[in-house]
Residue, then its C-alpha position, 0 to 999 in steps of 0.5 A: m554335384t552342381p554344374a559349377e562344382e563339376l566344372v571346377a573339378r574337370s578344370n582342375a583335372l585338365g589343368a593339372d597336366p601340362r600336356n593339356t594346356n599351359f598355365a592360365g591358358g584355355n577356358t572351360s564351361a558348363k551350362g545348367s539351370a538355377v532358380d532366378p531369385v527375382t522370379g522364382e523360376p528356373t533360368e538357364l545359366l553359363w558358368v565359364k572360367g573368367s579372364g586371367g584364371d588358371l584351370g589347375t587352381l580354379t575355384e568357383s570364385g574364378l567363374a563368370v556366371l551369365r544368363l544364357d538367354r541374354l548371351r545368345a541374344l547378343t547374336g541379334v546385335y552383333p555388329g560384325v568383326e570390325r566392331e566385335d571388341e564391343m561385345v566384351a562389354a556387352f557380356d557384363y549385361c548378361l551376368h547373373g547376380r553379383g560377384g564372380a570373375a570378369p568374362s573372358i574374350d572366349t565367353a561367346m565360344h562357350g555360350l554359342v556352341d550347342a553343348a552342355h560342356v565345352d573345353h578350350l585348351h592349348p595342348d602342344s600336340g593340338i597346336a602343332l597340328a594347328t600350326a602345320a602348313d597343311g594343318e587342315a589335311l593333317t587334322k582330317e588324316c589324324f581324326g577323320d570326321r570326328v574333329a573338324w578344322v576351323d581357320w585362324r581367327r582372332p579370339g572373339f564373338q565371330l570365332g564363337l559363331d564359327i565354332a557353333a556353326v561347325k558343331a551344328a553342321k558336323p553332328r559326329a564331331i567331338g571338337v575342332i582344331l583352331g588354326g594357329h591356336g589350339i583345340t575346342a571340345w564339347g560333350a553332353t556331360s562333364q565327363e564326356c567333355q573331359a574324355n573328348s578333350l583328352d581323346i583329341i590331345r592324346t590322339a594328336e600326340r600319337f599321330l605326331a609320334e608315329r608319323g613324324v620324322a626322327e630329327p624335326f629340328g635338323a642335325v646337331v651343329p658341331g660346337f653347339e652341343p651343351p657342355p657338362a652341367e657344372e660348366r653350363h651353370a657357371r656360364a649361365a651365372a656369368l651371363a645372367p646379370v648381363i642379359r638381365g641388364l639388357a632386358s631391363t633397358d626399358s623397365r626392370q625385369v626379373g629373370h628365370y633360367t632353364d636348361a631343360d633337355s628340350v631347350l638345349d636340344f633345340l639350341a643345338r640344332d640346325k633349324l634354330a635360327a630359322l624357326a626362332a625367327l618365325g616366332t610363336s603362334c598361340p596367342d597365350h604364347f606370344l603375349r608372354t614371349k613377345v613376337r620372337p626371341l633373341v638368339v645368340d649365334l655363337p657356339a657353346t665353346a665361345p669365350v664368355e667375354d665374346v658372348v657378352a660382346r655379341l649379346r650387346e650387338l644382338h640386343e641393339a639390333y633386336r630393339a631396332d627390329y622390334r621398333a620396326y615391327y611396331e611401326r609396320h603395324a601400328d595405327a592411330d588407335s594402337p596403344p603406345m609401344r610397351g618396350a623393345d627388349p626381348a622376353i626370351v633370350l636363347v644361348p646355345g650350350v647354356g639355355m634359355f633366359s626369360f623375363g617378366r615383371d616378377k619371377q612368376t611372369a618370367r618363369v611362365a614366359g619360359e614355360f610358354y616358350v618350352n611349349a612353343i618348342n614342343v609345338m615347332r617340333g611337332a609341326e616340323a615332324v609331320s609338315r612345316y611350322a607355319p604360325i600365324d602371320e606377323r600382322e595377326k600377332f601384332r593385332i593381339e599383342y597390341w589389342a585394346l582389350e589386352e591393353a585394358k587388362l594390363r591397365r587393370m593390374p594392381a600398382a606395383k609394390p615399391l621393391a617389385g622387380r628388385i632382387a635382394l640378398v640378405t646374409g644372416g637371413g635365417s634368424g633375428i634381424g636378417k629374418a625380419i629384413a628378408e620378410r619385409l623386403a619380400a612384403e615390399g615386392a622384392c625377390v629374396v635370397v635368404a643366405d645363412l650358415d645354418p641351412a635349416a634356418a635359411e630354408s625355414v625363413a624362405a619357406g615362410i616367405g613363400t614359393s621359390d618365385v619369391a624366396v630361395a634359401v642358400t647355405a653361405d659361409v661369408t668368410d669363404a670367397a668361393a662360397v660367397r661367389a656361389t651365393v651371388d651365382a645362386a641369385a643370378l640363376a634363381f632370379g637373373g641377377i642382384d640389386l640389393v644386398v644386406n650385409n647382416a651376417g654377424l656374431s659377438i663375443s663380449k670380453s675385456l681386452l685381456d680376455t680376448t683371444e686371437r681366435d675371438w678377434d679373427l672370428q669376428h673380423d672374418v665374419m663381419a669385416k672380411g665377410s662384408f667385403l667379400v659379399s660386397q665385392a661379389a655383388a658389386r661385380a654382378m651389379i656392374d655387369q647388369g648396368i642398372g645400379g643397386d643398393i648395398v646396406y651394411i647392418s653395422s652397430k651403435n658400437a661402430v661409433f660408441a666406445g663401451p667396455n668389454n667390446l673390443a673385437y666386436g666394436a672394432a669389426k663394426a667400425d671396419q664395416a662402417h668405414q667400408v660403407r664410406l669407402l664403397a659409396a665413394e667408389l661405386g657411385e659412378h655405377g649407380i650403386r648406393v652404399n649405406g649403413i644402419n647402426p642398431d642397438g639393443v635389439v634383444r628380442g628375436s636376436g640370434i646374437f643375443a640368444g647365442g650368449w651375447g645377451a648373458q654377457r652384456a647383462a653381466v657387464y651391466g649388472v642386470p638380469e638377462s630377461e630385463l636386458g631389453a628394458f635396460y637398453a630402452k631406459r637409457t635411450l632418449l625415446k625410452r623404447e625397445v628396438l626390435p628387428e622389424h625397426v631395423a628392417a624398416a630402415v632398410v626399406a626406407l633406404t632402398t625403396g626410392d625416396l632416398a634415391l640420392t643418398t649414399g654413404l649414410h649411417i642411420p641410427v636405429d637405437a631409440g636415441v643414444a646420444a653418445a652414438f650420434i654421428r659427428 
């Protein structure tokens, strides 16, 4: 294999195990020779994981490739630690060829250390030693002279020089523990480097397990033990929209919830408040979790309404504390404060809520805080947890290089940060709406009576970071509440509801049975009411507004033959739009409707028998029904599910922010159905 291929294979192997490093954390490198296409002569190169990549999923396109002679020549122009940020721009002048990833801040570490292969990782066990109050002595006790200690230094060129000096001075060393940060290991071959990295990590794990005390977080506090899972999840679903609304005070956030055993144990222990207040230490951790979490100080037995009231008080105090933190350390060159809301909220007996601009960011923030809990447990087991100080955290959180990375991120999609629920999302119009909302950046809950259909649509959209499936009978109030709770547990709450679930039976007045009438009204009139009621309750708890969209029908305003039950149910839905728009406006919740017609192709309703019935009414073959509907419209065009989805997007992406109570026809122009 080429050096690059070996590096990718090693990186993927290390990144596949969360004990070795966190998502997108750490970096790896390999040195080797390649022919310079300009001179035709061999040249020494460095392949290193680029900025922002993830080891577990790294490919060759995620590597930065630099000329080693030019990179090492930077030591002659290095201006010192006060100006070392300038060195990142200098890496661009060392690149070999075009393409590849942008070099990361840790590039100097890999280039300057005199070893063919280098790994820099963030294992919980290594960071536990790195954050222990007597970490240097513990490192010596654990490893002898095989692993050296390097005092905390912010990542950069000088840290690379420091590690290179240790490697040169200690020829028996296979790596270092970086104070407050992580580990670095090296080897003459890729296999040796990987073996040395794993040796450091596993040795540290054994040391912590064998030498550590039994209960490093102290005793369980009575009343803070977690209740049974069903009760815990019900409390989480009730609290999630409130917490998400608070966490979205400065900018809308998506949430992630976990009640992992390690989290619940930490939240029940005596040292919770003191340790949480110290914050995290590894730069990768606190860049995503903020300087410290918000911790609810009530027992698991406290009534939900008391927890909500206390959350509001604690959130106000958190924002004041965060602003004070910023003002303590900011100077004239500091970027503006990015937001004062917590990224991590800890609720004893319930679990952890983490937040980010999208679900993946929120989930990763939560995973990083679990890493931090593991680090604190390890450090407290053998010593005292002593993370880097607040000033150093601020220097990294508001680092000019970090700010530049944030500004390079692509612009958010129109519905980014929004959480959508689509009923009847397993086929036809609902499927098209769910797919379009996800394409515009929303997280989507695909709800359908058919679980296989819902799962298929959600899986087609993407991972559970963007879409989840829920089996839902909209005629059942308990099932509807469970669906809204599922949205809260999956993504933190709900912002956008599309009442699309429906069915139709085409019969004359005399042939319509009570069952026909009740079924259609239960699904569309009652179902929309139940979904809107449950969703509105969650939206009001969030306090950040929302959208409810009804997929009604041209038949809500047009009187046609053999259509009594369906048309009446659709008219009920249409008036719910007006009634709810009038009622929910004070909460910033907009309610609008869409009146489609003639959506034959891809429609679940038409495929279920409605098409054959309507074709018989109009005296045309069912295969020509779509064309028949098109011919009777003003635009002479067939309406498709994606046209209805486009109308949902038009109503919810912000251009119609002051519109509520509106019905939009999506029927290619049916004059008899014009809204008067």
